[in-house]
Backbone bond lengths (Angstrom), bond angles and torsions (degrees), N, CA, C in turn:
res aa  C-N    CA-C-N  psi(-1)  N-CA   C-N-CA  omega(-1)  CA-C   N-CA-C  phi
1 M - - - 1.466 - - 1.517 110.10 -
2 A 1.334 116.83 136.30 1.459 121.26 -178.81 1.522 110.84 -69.18
3 R 1.305 115.39 151.33 1.455 121.09 177.16 1.529 110.49 -72.44
4 T 1.325 116.23 151.22 1.453 121.48 172.49 1.523 109.29 -79.68
5 I 1.319 116.70 134.54 1.464 121.95 178.88 1.522 108.56 -90.04
6 V 1.328 116.41 121.70 1.465 121.72 179.54 1.521 108.71 -102.92
7 L 1.327 116.45 112.99 1.462 122.64 179.06 1.521 108.98 -96.80
8 T 1.322 117.35 125.37 1.462 120.90 -172.42 1.518 114.07 -109.83
9 R 1.341 117.81 -3.81 1.460 119.96 175.76 1.527 109.90 -72.82
10 P 1.340 117.50 150.54 1.473 119.48 179.09 1.522 113.73 -60.46
11 A 1.330 117.26 -36.09 1.474 119.64 -178.13 1.517 108.71 -138.35
12 P 1.330 117.60 76.87 1.462 120.15 -174.67 1.516 112.75 -77.31
13 H 1.343 114.99 155.05 1.463 121.09 171.70 1.525 107.74 -97.08
14 I 1.321 116.83 127.38 1.463 121.38 -179.93 1.522 108.14 -107.62
15 G 1.333 116.26 112.30 1.448 121.12 -177.43 1.517 112.56 -71.35
16 E 1.332 115.03 157.65 1.463 120.10 -179.47 1.521 111.96 -62.25
17 G 1.345 117.03 -28.44 1.457 120.82 -178.64 1.514 113.66 -67.01
18 L 1.341 117.07 -13.85 1.469 120.88 -178.61 1.521 112.17 -97.33
19 S 1.315 117.34 6.72 1.454 120.93 -174.24 1.531 113.39 -61.59
20 G 1.339 117.20 -24.70 1.461 119.56 -179.12 1.513 113.90 -89.45
21 F 1.328 117.64 0.91 1.464 121.44 -177.25 1.522 110.88 -107.72
22 S 1.332 115.09 154.41 1.456 120.73 173.98 1.525 108.28 -78.24
23 V 1.322 116.42 126.77 1.464 121.82 -177.31 1.524 109.36 -121.90
24 L 1.316 116.03 129.68 1.459 122.94 179.59 1.524 108.08 -115.37
25 H 1.329 116.59 119.52 1.460 121.21 -179.15 1.519 108.86 -96.79
26 L 1.340 115.42 106.15 1.465 121.89 -178.43 1.527 109.06 -129.41
27 P 1.321 118.31 83.50 1.467 120.65 -179.58 1.527 111.10 -60.25
28 T 1.318 115.92 134.27 1.466 119.95 177.52 1.526 111.85 -96.89
29 L 1.329 116.70 -16.03 1.460 121.09 -178.83 1.523 109.63 -130.30
30 Q 1.317 115.39 148.41 1.455 119.84 168.40 1.527 107.94 -110.88
31 V 1.303 116.10 142.01 1.461 122.13 -174.95 1.515 108.53 -117.35
32 T 1.330 116.36 124.90 1.457 121.56 -178.24 1.525 110.08 -134.88
33 A 1.318 115.33 160.34 1.463 120.46 179.84 1.529 110.46 -65.30
34 H 1.318 115.45 147.60 1.470 121.76 174.80 1.524 107.27 -127.78
35 I 1.314 116.16 122.29 1.463 120.75 -179.08 1.522 109.36 -106.32
36 D 1.323 115.57 118.08 1.464 123.25 178.66 1.527 107.01 -111.02
37 S 1.320 116.86 95.61 1.464 120.72 -173.44 1.525 112.71 -63.35
38 I 1.328 116.13 -32.55 1.467 118.95 179.44 1.519 110.32 -66.87
39 F 1.357 116.59 -47.17 1.462 118.25 179.13 1.520 110.97 -66.84
40 E 1.322 117.60 -36.30 1.455 119.79 -177.97 1.525 112.24 -64.81
41 A 1.325 117.69 -30.51 1.467 120.08 173.98 1.529 109.61 -64.48
42 H 1.324 115.57 -40.69 1.466 120.88 175.90 1.530 110.35 -65.32
43 L 1.323 116.07 -41.27 1.460 120.97 -178.51 1.532 111.02 -62.14
44 R 1.318 117.47 -42.23 1.468 120.93 179.17 1.535 111.20 -57.08
45 A 1.322 115.40 -40.01 1.468 119.46 -177.21 1.523 112.27 -76.25
46 Q 1.341 116.37 -33.57 1.458 120.29 -172.58 1.524 114.22 -97.39
47 W 1.321 118.60 -15.14 1.461 122.06 -170.17 1.535 113.90 -48.80
48 P 1.319 120.71 -48.71 1.469 119.33 -177.36 1.527 113.51 -68.15
49 R 1.328 117.23 -13.92 1.466 120.74 -174.31 1.531 113.68 -89.97
50 Y 1.338 117.39 -11.09 1.468 119.23 -179.34 1.530 110.43 -74.23
51 D 1.324 114.74 139.47 1.464 120.03 173.81 1.520 111.13 -80.07
52 G 1.331 115.81 -33.80 1.453 119.44 -178.19 1.509 112.01 -160.82
53 V 1.334 114.80 167.58 1.463 122.29 -178.15 1.522 108.97 -130.81
54 M 1.320 115.87 125.20 1.460 122.26 175.53 1.526 108.09 -94.98
55 L 1.342 116.46 118.92 1.462 123.01 -179.77 1.525 107.57 -107.17
56 V 1.327 117.29 112.45 1.456 120.57 -167.25 1.524 114.13 -76.77
57 S 1.343 117.90 -11.82 1.463 120.32 -176.28 1.523 109.99 -162.37
58 Q 1.337 115.45 173.20 1.465 120.01 173.18 1.522 110.85 -61.10
59 Y 1.333 116.43 -35.36 1.459 120.13 179.53 1.519 110.45 -65.89
60 A 1.325 117.02 -39.45 1.457 120.72 177.40 1.520 110.24 -61.04
61 A 1.329 116.61 -43.23 1.464 120.58 178.79 1.532 110.44 -62.83
62 H 1.320 115.99 -45.92 1.466 120.29 -177.08 1.525 111.56 -64.68
63 F 1.333 116.63 -55.08 1.460 119.23 -174.31 1.527 112.15 -69.69
64 A 1.335 117.83 -35.42 1.462 119.77 178.52 1.524 110.90 -66.17
65 C 1.327 117.35 -46.67 1.466 120.01 -178.59 1.526 111.37 -64.52
66 E 1.332 116.64 -39.56 1.458 119.57 177.62 1.529 111.07 -64.69
67 R 1.318 116.10 -41.72 1.473 119.50 -177.75 1.524 111.47 -72.81
68 L 1.328 118.01 -37.28 1.465 120.54 176.41 1.528 110.06 -59.87
69 H 1.324 116.08 -38.71 1.465 120.13 177.08 1.526 110.28 -62.97
70 D 1.341 116.87 -44.59 1.466 120.84 179.18 1.525 111.51 -61.81
71 L 1.339 116.35 -33.54 1.468 121.69 -178.33 1.524 112.55 -87.08
72 N 1.343 116.77 1.44 1.470 122.23 -178.12 1.526 112.58 58.15
73 L 1.325 115.66 38.69 1.460 121.26 176.91 1.528 108.33 -106.87
74 S 1.304 116.85 114.75 1.461 121.11 179.23 1.528 109.71 -89.82
75 W 1.328 115.48 153.21 1.468 121.39 -176.70 1.534 109.18 -83.99
76 P 1.336 118.13 116.99 1.472 120.11 178.93 1.528 111.38 -62.32
77 T 1.306 116.90 143.81 1.462 120.92 -178.13 1.517 112.45 -66.02
78 T 1.339 117.32 -21.86 1.466 120.64 -179.30 1.523 112.96 -86.81
79 M 1.329 117.37 -7.07 1.474 121.04 -175.98 1.528 109.87 -92.48
80 W 1.350 116.03 124.72 1.458 119.63 178.16 1.531 110.58 -88.14
81 A 1.315 114.89 160.16 1.467 122.06 169.73 1.519 107.05 -114.98
82 A 1.325 117.10 154.54 1.462 121.72 178.70 1.518 108.79 -137.47
83 V 1.340 116.19 135.26 1.462 122.14 -177.76 1.524 109.12 -141.08
84 V 1.328 116.03 168.22 1.459 120.62 178.19 1.524 111.24 -100.30
85 G 1.311 118.86 -60.21 1.462 121.82 -171.47 1.516 113.95 -89.92
86 Q 1.332 114.98 162.29 1.460 120.77 177.74 1.522 110.92 -63.78
87 G 1.345 116.83 -35.76 1.457 120.12 178.21 1.523 111.66 -60.47
88 S 1.330 116.47 -42.59 1.464 120.49 178.13 1.521 110.54 -67.23
89 F 1.339 116.21 -39.69 1.464 121.39 178.12 1.524 109.87 -59.65
90 D 1.331 116.80 -45.75 1.467 121.08 -179.92 1.533 110.95 -65.32
91 A 1.345 116.51 -37.81 1.464 120.00 -179.93 1.523 111.03 -64.67
92 V 1.332 116.80 -41.39 1.468 120.19 178.84 1.527 110.01 -61.36
93 H 1.330 116.21 -46.25 1.465 119.00 -176.53 1.528 112.77 -72.43
94 Q 1.318 116.51 -19.49 1.458 118.88 173.39 1.524 110.42 -66.40
95 Y 1.336 115.52 -40.99 1.465 120.53 -179.93 1.529 112.61 -86.64
96 L 1.336 116.01 -37.40 1.465 120.96 -170.52 1.524 110.42 -132.70
97 P 1.322 118.17 70.57 1.468 120.21 -175.37 1.520 114.53 -67.08
98 H 1.343 117.27 -14.37 1.462 120.64 -174.37 1.526 114.00 -91.74
99 I 1.336 118.23 -9.63 1.473 118.73 -172.17 1.529 111.96 -94.44
100 E 1.324 114.92 163.73 1.459 121.04 174.97 1.526 108.40 -81.88
101 C 1.320 116.67 122.02 1.462 121.10 -179.75 1.527 109.01 -119.58
102 L 1.310 116.48 118.86 1.455 122.90 -176.13 1.520 110.93 -97.83
103 K 1.323 116.39 146.97 1.459 122.05 176.14 1.520 107.89 -148.85
104 P 1.346 118.40 169.27 1.469 119.86 179.54 1.526 111.47 -57.30
105 M 1.322 116.23 148.17 1.453 120.79 175.66 1.524 109.76 -60.59
106 A 1.329 116.64 150.53 1.463 120.98 -175.53 1.522 112.58 -59.49
107 N 1.332 117.63 -30.86 1.463 120.95 -178.28 1.524 112.76 -94.39
108 D 1.328 117.01 10.29 1.465 121.33 179.92 1.530 108.91 -109.20
109 T 1.333 116.28 171.28 1.458 120.01 177.04 1.529 109.29 -66.48
110 Q 1.333 116.36 137.90 1.463 121.26 -177.04 1.531 109.64 -90.91
111 D 1.324 114.92 66.75 1.457 121.49 -179.62 1.520 108.92 -147.94
112 S 1.336 116.29 -173.81 1.464 119.97 -177.05 1.524 112.23 -63.77
113 E 1.345 116.89 -30.89 1.467 119.14 177.99 1.531 110.38 -68.75
114 G 1.343 116.42 -40.69 1.454 119.76 176.96 1.518 111.32 -64.73
115 L 1.331 117.02 -39.17 1.457 120.24 177.36 1.523 110.96 -64.76
116 W 1.329 116.12 -38.90 1.464 118.79 179.73 1.521 111.14 -62.14
117 R 1.319 117.08 -38.87 1.471 119.27 178.35 1.531 111.51 -64.73
118 T 1.323 116.99 -30.40 1.466 120.36 175.49 1.524 111.30 -72.40
119 L 1.327 116.20 -40.39 1.463 120.97 -174.50 1.523 114.69 -83.37
120 Q 1.319 117.07 -28.14 1.466 120.53 -169.88 1.531 114.32 -50.80
121 P 1.346 119.30 -42.36 1.472 118.07 179.92 1.525 114.24 -61.52
122 R 1.330 117.86 -20.02 1.467 121.70 -178.91 1.517 112.91 -87.84
123 I 1.320 117.09 -15.51 1.460 121.18 -169.92 1.528 111.21 -96.26
124 N 1.336 115.71 132.41 1.469 121.11 175.54 1.530 108.62 -146.03
125 A 1.314 115.88 -172.02 1.461 120.60 -173.92 1.527 113.09 -67.00
126 S 1.333 118.19 -17.22 1.464 120.26 179.57 1.524 112.36 -96.06
127 S 1.332 117.82 -1.10 1.468 121.01 -176.52 1.527 111.40 -73.79
128 R 1.324 114.47 141.20 1.465 121.52 174.56 1.523 107.46 -123.23
129 V 1.329 116.00 121.87 1.461 120.92 -173.86 1.524 110.07 -128.31
130 L 1.319 115.16 136.36 1.458 121.95 175.45 1.525 108.54 -104.80
131 I 1.330 117.30 128.81 1.459 122.02 175.55 1.530 107.86 -106.12
132 V 1.330 115.64 125.39 1.469 121.44 179.81 1.520 108.18 -106.31
133 R 1.328 116.26 125.64 1.466 120.41 -176.18 1.523 109.66 -155.14
134 A 1.338 115.62 -173.46 1.461 121.21 174.61 1.531 109.38 -78.14
135 Q 1.330 116.23 179.18 1.460 120.05 179.74 1.525 112.05 -61.67
136 T 1.317 116.00 -30.39 1.463 120.62 175.60 1.517 108.24 -123.69
137 G 1.321 116.26 151.47 1.455 120.21 -179.65 1.514 110.83 176.73
138 R 1.326 115.24 169.52 1.461 120.21 179.88 1.526 109.98 -76.60
139 D 1.336 116.05 147.17 1.455 121.55 -176.93 1.524 112.99 -107.08
140 V 1.336 117.17 18.96 1.466 120.41 -176.70 1.517 110.82 -61.41
141 F 1.331 117.35 -47.43 1.457 120.69 -176.59 1.524 110.62 -66.27
142 A 1.319 116.79 -41.79 1.461 120.45 177.92 1.527 110.66 -59.12
143 Q 1.336 116.29 -39.71 1.456 119.88 -179.20 1.519 111.25 -66.76
144 H 1.328 117.67 -38.58 1.464 120.70 175.26 1.526 110.37 -57.07
145 L 1.324 116.32 -46.06 1.458 120.91 -178.81 1.525 111.48 -63.98
146 I 1.324 116.14 -44.61 1.470 120.79 -179.62 1.528 110.46 -63.69
147 D 1.342 116.24 -42.17 1.466 120.06 178.65 1.527 111.78 -61.52
148 Q 1.334 116.55 -27.97 1.463 121.88 179.40 1.527 111.17 -83.99
149 G 1.335 116.62 -5.07 1.459 120.72 177.32 1.510 115.04 99.40
150 A 1.334 118.00 0.77 1.459 121.15 -176.76 1.527 111.51 -76.34
151 S 1.325 115.48 156.35 1.464 121.73 171.41 1.528 107.53 -91.48
152 V 1.321 117.03 135.06 1.465 121.04 -172.86 1.523 110.39 -129.69
153 D 1.320 116.03 131.74 1.461 122.27 168.81 1.525 107.93 -115.96
154 V 1.327 116.79 148.24 1.470 122.00 178.08 1.515 108.85 -119.08
155 W 1.324 115.35 124.12 1.469 121.54 -179.54 1.523 109.33 -109.00
156 P 1.335 118.36 105.14 1.480 121.03 176.66 1.527 110.08 -84.19
157 C 1.331 117.31 92.54 1.462 119.60 -172.43 1.528 113.41 -102.44
158 Y 1.339 117.05 1.83 1.464 118.66 173.51 1.517 109.43 -147.30
159 Q 1.317 115.83 164.46 1.459 120.76 -178.00 1.524 110.14 -135.66
160 R 1.318 114.69 150.79 1.463 121.32 178.81 1.522 109.38 -115.19
161 S 1.308 116.21 139.01 1.460 121.13 176.93 1.525 108.18 -141.62
162 V 1.322 115.72 163.10 1.466 120.44 -177.19 1.522 110.64 -64.87
163 Q 1.327 115.49 129.72 1.464 121.73 172.47 1.518 107.73 -90.30
164 V 1.315 116.89 109.37 1.469 121.02 -177.54 1.523 108.95 -77.21
165 W 1.331 115.89 123.16 1.455 120.59 -179.19 1.528 111.38 -72.63
166 T 1.317 115.16 149.13 1.466 120.87 173.32 1.530 108.72 -76.10
167 A 1.319 115.56 167.32 1.463 119.80 176.75 1.526 110.17 -59.17
168 G 1.331 116.06 -38.03 1.457 119.66 179.45 1.519 112.66 -65.23
169 Q 1.325 117.37 -39.23 1.458 120.86 177.87 1.530 111.38 -66.01
170 K 1.327 116.59 -39.81 1.462 120.17 177.96 1.526 110.37 -64.26
171 T 1.309 116.03 -39.50 1.462 119.73 177.92 1.523 110.67 -65.12
172 S 1.323 117.40 -41.62 1.469 121.16 178.55 1.521 110.58 -59.89
173 F 1.328 117.00 -40.69 1.461 120.37 178.06 1.533 110.37 -63.95
174 R 1.319 116.36 -46.11 1.466 120.45 -178.28 1.526 111.60 -61.01
175 V 1.324 116.23 -43.39 1.463 120.54 -179.15 1.524 109.88 -64.27
176 A 1.333 116.78 -45.89 1.465 120.89 -179.40 1.531 110.87 -65.77
177 L 1.324 116.89 -32.91 1.461 121.17 -179.22 1.526 111.91 -58.94
178 T 1.310 117.03 -35.15 1.473 120.48 -178.43 1.524 111.73 -65.59
179 Q 1.352 117.15 -22.63 1.468 121.58 -179.52 1.522 112.37 -100.83
180 G 1.334 117.25 -9.58 1.459 121.36 -179.73 1.522 111.86 103.99
181 L 1.323 115.62 139.99 1.465 122.54 -176.14 1.519 111.31 -128.41
182 V 1.328 115.01 161.37 1.462 123.13 159.58 1.523 105.13 -124.75
183 I 1.313 117.30 121.84 1.462 121.58 -176.68 1.534 108.50 -101.69
184 V 1.322 116.23 120.71 1.465 121.47 179.48 1.519 108.26 -96.87
185 M 1.336 116.19 123.19 1.455 120.37 -173.59 1.525 110.53 -126.82
186 A 1.350 116.24 131.46 1.464 120.96 -174.50 1.516 114.07 -110.30
187 S 1.342 118.50 -3.70 1.465 119.65 -179.54 1.520 110.29 -159.77
188 T 1.329 115.80 158.65 1.461 120.25 176.09 1.531 110.28 -69.32
189 E 1.343 116.69 -34.24 1.463 119.63 176.49 1.523 110.41 -61.80
190 G 1.329 115.91 -37.39 1.455 120.45 178.70 1.516 112.39 -64.62
191 L 1.311 116.28 -35.90 1.466 120.13 177.42 1.527 111.20 -62.30
192 H 1.317 116.22 -47.80 1.463 119.85 179.01 1.528 110.81 -62.96
193 A 1.335 116.12 -39.26 1.462 119.97 179.56 1.522 111.10 -66.52
194 L 1.339 117.28 -36.59 1.469 120.85 176.71 1.522 110.23 -59.17
195 L 1.318 116.80 -49.61 1.456 120.54 -177.84 1.530 111.14 -66.42
196 A 1.330 117.05 -32.75 1.468 119.73 176.66 1.525 110.57 -63.52
197 N 1.331 116.37 -38.63 1.462 120.23 178.71 1.523 112.74 -71.81
198 L 1.326 116.54 -18.45 1.457 120.69 -177.56 1.525 112.57 -104.10
199 S 1.325 115.71 19.01 1.470 119.74 -176.09 1.530 112.66 -64.92
200 E 1.344 116.80 -20.32 1.469 119.93 -178.25 1.524 112.91 -89.43
201 L 1.327 117.84 1.60 1.458 120.15 179.56 1.524 110.66 -65.39
202 T 1.321 115.83 151.41 1.457 119.51 171.12 1.528 108.60 -70.93
203 E 1.302 116.43 166.56 1.463 119.92 179.17 1.523 110.61 -60.39
204 A 1.324 116.79 -39.03 1.469 120.76 179.66 1.532 110.67 -65.83
205 E 1.344 116.90 -41.68 1.471 120.35 179.19 1.531 111.10 -66.70
206 R 1.306 116.64 -39.42 1.469 119.85 178.70 1.523 110.32 -64.20
207 S 1.336 116.34 -43.48 1.464 120.83 178.44 1.524 110.52 -60.95
208 L 1.337 116.31 -41.64 1.456 120.81 179.70 1.536 110.75 -66.67
209 T 1.332 117.02 -38.17 1.473 120.97 178.05 1.519 110.95 -60.66
210 L 1.316 116.73 -42.59 1.468 120.59 -178.08 1.524 112.35 -69.94
211 Q 1.326 117.04 -12.87 1.470 121.09 177.22 1.537 112.09 -90.84
212 Q 1.344 117.24 -8.63 1.457 120.32 -178.11 1.531 110.53 -76.95
213 P 1.330 117.59 143.42 1.460 119.02 178.53 1.531 111.77 -65.56
214 V 1.325 113.57 139.56 1.468 121.68 177.02 1.518 107.60 -116.37
215 L 1.310 116.40 134.02 1.467 121.70 177.49 1.518 109.01 -115.78
216 T 1.327 115.82 131.02 1.455 120.72 176.97 1.521 108.96 -142.30
217 H 1.318 115.69 171.11 1.468 119.83 -175.96 1.522 112.41 -107.35
218 H 1.341 117.69 0.16 1.457 118.40 -174.90 1.525 111.62 -139.41
219 D 1.341 115.43 141.34 1.467 121.16 -177.81 1.518 112.40 -60.08
220 S 1.340 117.78 -37.97 1.466 119.97 -177.00 1.526 111.07 -64.74
221 I 1.333 117.26 -34.92 1.469 120.78 177.37 1.520 109.45 -70.90
222 A 1.324 116.82 -39.15 1.462 121.08 178.15 1.532 110.52 -62.36
223 Q 1.322 116.51 -42.41 1.465 120.31 179.24 1.524 111.02 -62.28
224 K 1.326 116.36 -41.23 1.464 119.93 178.76 1.533 110.61 -66.38
225 A 1.333 117.12 -39.26 1.462 120.53 178.19 1.524 110.88 -60.73
226 H 1.332 116.14 -44.44 1.471 120.09 176.44 1.529 110.35 -60.57
227 A 1.331 116.99 -43.24 1.465 121.31 -178.02 1.531 111.35 -64.02
228 L 1.334 116.52 -29.68 1.462 120.65 179.98 1.527 112.57 -85.49
229 G 1.326 116.65 -2.71 1.455 120.03 173.33 1.512 116.36 110.89
230 F 1.330 119.22 -3.65 1.466 120.83 177.55 1.527 108.93 -70.54
231 S 1.325 115.55 131.48 1.465 119.39 -172.96 1.528 113.92 -98.51
232 R 1.331 117.38 -18.35 1.475 120.93 -178.11 1.525 108.76 -123.15
233 V 1.319 115.58 94.85 1.469 120.81 -176.31 1.521 108.81 -123.24
234 R 1.321 115.28 131.29 1.464 120.78 -179.62 1.525 109.72 -124.76
235 V 1.324 115.33 138.43 1.462 121.49 176.13 1.520 108.28 -107.46
236 A 1.325 116.10 129.45 1.466 121.27 177.23 1.516 108.45 -139.91
237 A 1.324 116.68 133.81 1.459 120.86 176.50 1.521 109.50 -57.52
238 M 1.323 115.95 151.28 1.461 120.39 -177.44 1.525 111.83 -54.15
239 A 1.328 116.75 -35.85 1.465 120.91 -177.97 1.530 111.76 -65.04
240 H 1.355 116.92 -24.52 1.465 121.29 -177.85 1.527 111.62 -110.21
241 N 1.331 116.21 12.75 1.457 121.20 -173.40 1.525 112.29 -61.71
242 E 1.311 117.13 -43.63 1.463 120.22 -175.91 1.519 111.59 -66.14
243 Q 1.329 117.19 -42.24 1.466 119.90 179.33 1.513 110.74 -64.65
244 A 1.330 116.79 -41.43 1.470 120.38 177.93 1.523 110.50 -62.18
245 L 1.328 117.29 -39.88 1.461 121.49 178.78 1.528 110.89 -62.09
246 I 1.317 116.39 -43.98 1.470 120.64 -179.53 1.523 109.89 -62.15
247 E 1.336 117.05 -42.03 1.465 120.74 -179.45 1.523 110.63 -65.22
248 L 1.336 118.06 -43.75 1.456 120.81 -178.39 1.532 110.96 -70.53
249 A 1.322 117.05 -39.35 1.465 120.06 179.57 1.511 111.89 -65.68
250 S 1.325 116.54 -24.08 1.469 120.85 -179.89 1.513 112.41 -93.44
251 S 1.331 117.47 -2.55 1.477 120.63 -175.58 1.511 111.75 -84.89
252 D 1.334 115.39 164.03 1.465 121.66 176.04 1.514 110.53 -75.97
């Protein structure tokens, strides 16, 4: 029997290739807007001066575009956007179909390092870049920009918090666990939130959970999963995520 696929993102995309598998949607995080009035005063003054905006996720695209509209700030035609995943690319073009949106080359890694290789030729000491992200996040991309001499601002326009599962959701997880799972994880915060929701498991159930395969798209999340006790962790680029899921769901 195939494993149940557990999707933990708040709004996951389910590919057509997964139609034959059992899928359980159990978000571990809730994502909400975060309004920083002090930074927004700075943003109003600096907005026309940015050369480009790095949007770290679909949520960054959604909350930033909604908030820019509320602030009556229009996107200059000369300002580029930069994203990593296809989902983020699609989200940007949903709101801003007229702008230039950059992403990693098709033959490069679909992550922040691949995006940096696309952007690096554009960046110099006079560049001004805005990074849009959650209240917490990795600073690798910002450091690349700073090392290249660019000026960088970070706009935390959304926040993530633990999504507490209902009793019914916890029961659904327990039932599926007996048949085997594949847990899809998109952030280190999500990993901690998953374990927080599973605090009521018996020792045997917890041990069994840590034996289930985990699929993620980034090495740092995989390292955290290993550190938390998960023994079967696989990293797959977003472009190959569905195929990796099918292979893991079909495994023993």
